[in-house]
VOGU-3710 file (C-alpha; in Angstrom, 3 decimals, decimal comma):
1> xxxxxxxxxx> 63,843/47,276/53,687  64,254/44,148/51,546  60,998/42,791/52,324  59,109/45,886/51,758  60,719/46,106/47,931  60,108/42,546/47,588  56,369/43,143/48,687  56,097/45,943/45,914  57,423/44,011/43,253  54,833/41,223/43,879
11> xxxxxxxxxx> 52,293/43,852/43,786  53,703/44,892/40,671  53,449/41,830/39,101  50,136/41,457/40,443  48,858/44,681/38,810  50,382/43,910/35,599  48,183/40,907/35,048  45,006/41,661/32,946  42,000/41,589/34,962  38,514/43,286/35,330
21> xxxxxxxxxx> 39,599/46,496/37,235  42,515/46,899/34,287  39,457/46,768/31,406  37,085/48,833/33,390  39,901/51,587/33,614  40,580/50,985/29,692  37,150/51,181/29,245  36,006/54,217/31,087  39,262/56,234/30,033  38,179/55,627/26,436
31> xxxxxxxxxx> 34,220/56,486/26,681  34,027/59,108/29,288  37,503/60,570/29,667  40,235/61,050/32,301  38,067/62,695/34,923  35,708/59,535/35,172  38,388/57,103/34,690  40,644/58,567/37,507  37,462/58,756/39,645  37,283/55,189/38,958
41> xxxxxxxxxx> 40,847/54,693/40,246  39,586/56,292/43,439  36,813/53,366/43,829  39,427/50,837/43,508  41,805/52,423/45,925  38,691/52,167/48,183  37,893/48,675/47,780  41,315/47,801/48,267  41,850/49,662/51,458  38,712/47,766/52,717
51> xxxxxxxxxx> 39,974/44,437/51,607  43,107/45,192/53,630  41,356/45,983/56,825  39,046/43,341/56,378  41,909/40,647/55,941  43,596/42,608/59,045  40,432/41,685/60,743  40,519/38,198/60,044  37,516/38,361/57,917  38,945/36,797/54,588
61> xxxxxxxxxx> 39,372/33,533/56,609  35,355/33,387/56,502  35,469/33,321/52,750  37,739/30,622/53,049  35,960/28,740/55,523  32,254/29,403/54,883  31,052/27,836/51,626  27,703/29,774/51,816  29,382/33,371/52,080  32,275/32,404/49,577
71> xxxxxxxxxx> 29,322/31,510/46,893  26,996/34,428/47,912  29,815/36,950/47,393  31,379/35,344/44,352  27,877/34,776/42,246  27,179/38,803/42,857  30,360/39,648/41,988  30,246/37,410/38,683  26,890/39,002/37,853  28,114/42,364/38,372
81> xxxxxxxxxx> 30,871/42,081/36,004  28,514/40,237/33,229  26,243/43,053/33,952  29,353/45,886/33,337  30,116/43,639/30,215  26,425/43,713/28,569  26,184/47,377/29,144  29,177/47,974/26,867  27,913/45,403/24,345  24,906/46,789/23,984
91> xxxxxxxxxx> 25,886/50,448/23,944  24,692/52,237/20,813  27,888/54,027/20,310  31,296/54,122/21,936  32,571/57,207/20,400  34,377/59,223/23,301  32,900/62,502/24,353  34,845/65,750/23,184  37,127/67,602/25,833  34,482/70,154/26,479
101> xxxxxxxxxx> 31,815/68,011/27,142  34,121/65,602/29,356  35,283/68,794/31,392  31,387/69,717/32,339  30,989/65,855/33,148  28,032/66,183/35,977  29,264/65,392/39,638  26,779/62,228/39,355  28,905/60,796/36,522  31,884/61,048/38,579
111> xxxxxxxxxx> 30,388/59,573/41,437  28,922/56,828/39,287  32,523/56,203/38,026  33,642/55,663/41,553  31,215/53,450/42,416  31,813/50,914/39,195  35,374/50,727/40,278  34,416/50,451/44,287  32,210/47,345/43,576  34,440/45,975/40,768
121> xxxxxxxxxx> 36,809/45,386/43,044  34,739/44,684/46,248  32,635/41,972/45,011  35,816/39,940/44,075  36,576/37,439/46,760  39,617/36,689/45,061  40,921/40,418/45,759  40,240/39,916/49,491  41,569/36,491/49,773  44,596/37,761/47,875
131> xxxxxxxxxx> 45,322/40,503/50,644  44,649/37,533/53,185  47,625/35,224/51,858  49,983/37,984/50,634  50,103/40,439/53,458  51,107/37,853/56,002  53,934/36,470/54,635  55,537/39,779/54,984  54,461/40,415/58,861  57,579/40,197/61,289
141> xxxxxxxxxx> 56,388/39,170/64,760  59,825/40,378/65,915  59,263/43,478/64,253  56,810/46,643/64,829  53,483/45,906/66,480  51,448/43,895/64,143  48,752/46,567/63,405  51,341/49,187/62,412  52,950/46,753/59,824  49,363/45,816/58,434
151> xxxxxxxxxx> 48,774/49,858/58,150  52,333/50,016/56,247  51,857/47,103/53,688  48,257/48,062/53,173  49,170/51,815/52,579  51,791/50,240/50,056  49,182/47,907/48,336  46,746/50,857/47,936  49,337/53,393/46,700  51,027/50,825/44,124
161> xxxxxxxxxx> 47,511/50,106/42,812  46,809/53,892/42,095  50,118/53,944/40,427  49,437/51,180/38,093  45,392/52,295/38,021  46,217/56,083/36,802  48,439/54,699/34,096  45,672/52,445/32,846  43,264/55,487/33,235  45,095/57,628/30,964
171> xxxxxxxxxx> 45,793/54,764/28,681  42,240/54,179/28,039  41,876/58,223/27,578  44,635/57,733/24,821  42,516/54,762/23,353  39,688/57,088/23,163  41,394/59,534/20,999  42,568/57,080/18,867  38,860/55,610/18,153  37,546/59,066/17,451
181> xxxxxxxxxx> 37,954/58,713/13,772  37,746/54,853/13,479  34,253/53,483/13,712  35,196/50,131/12,646  37,767/50,029/15,554  35,025/51,282/17,972  32,930/48,252/17,291  36,098/46,177/18,124  37,013/47,815/21,106  33,337/47,376/22,330
191> xxxxxxxxxx> 33,013/43,818/21,609  36,915/42,889/23,081  36,192/44,854/26,401  32,655/43,866/26,915  33,535/40,427/26,089  36,196/40,214/28,502  34,425/41,597/31,368  31,639/39,239/31,034  34,270/36,484/30,414  35,801/37,480/33,699
201> xxxxxxxxxx> 32,443/37,265/35,332  32,143/33,840/34,273  35,637/32,732/35,546  34,661/34,306/38,542  31,390/32,148/38,756  32,968/28,784/38,204  36,034/29,698/40,662  36,430/27,262/43,502  36,350/28,411/47,249  40,213/28,082/48,178
211> x> 40,896/25,623/50,634
//
């Protein structure tokens, strides 16, 4: 199916562009290990699945036509990203925990990582609008029922995101291993990732409503 291949290619390009999801995965992998980073991918996947469902229901159009709703979601999302970035900047240490400690990570730490991933993506109105703009371009009115087409495209979108997110999570874990014996690099990583998340929050706060 050529359209599906083109759709997956467009998604791959989008997932390669640095954004708050990528930075969150790298940071979580570096500091908290693979398990929490992979839990973050689960939260991100759940948020993307919800965005697909909302786009299918037409709720994304509400963000485009209602300034009040868009502003509310945008500001909450921007504040959340800035809060995550501030938490990284004020951390006393970003020394990665040991493997044994990671393996014994409590279930609530795994849940918190998943929730962070979920909220980071869900509270970004641009992610929902992206789904509402991209998906309809690959729908065929003369093909299968639109609900089935939305389900297929949504599955591809979420699966492609998981494939990329897992790589970012594992890369973050490798970054953590590299930083373990390098205090200066730890501080640089903290300031870089924290500043990037705050910067993404500021950019989202200044974003204009799509017309």
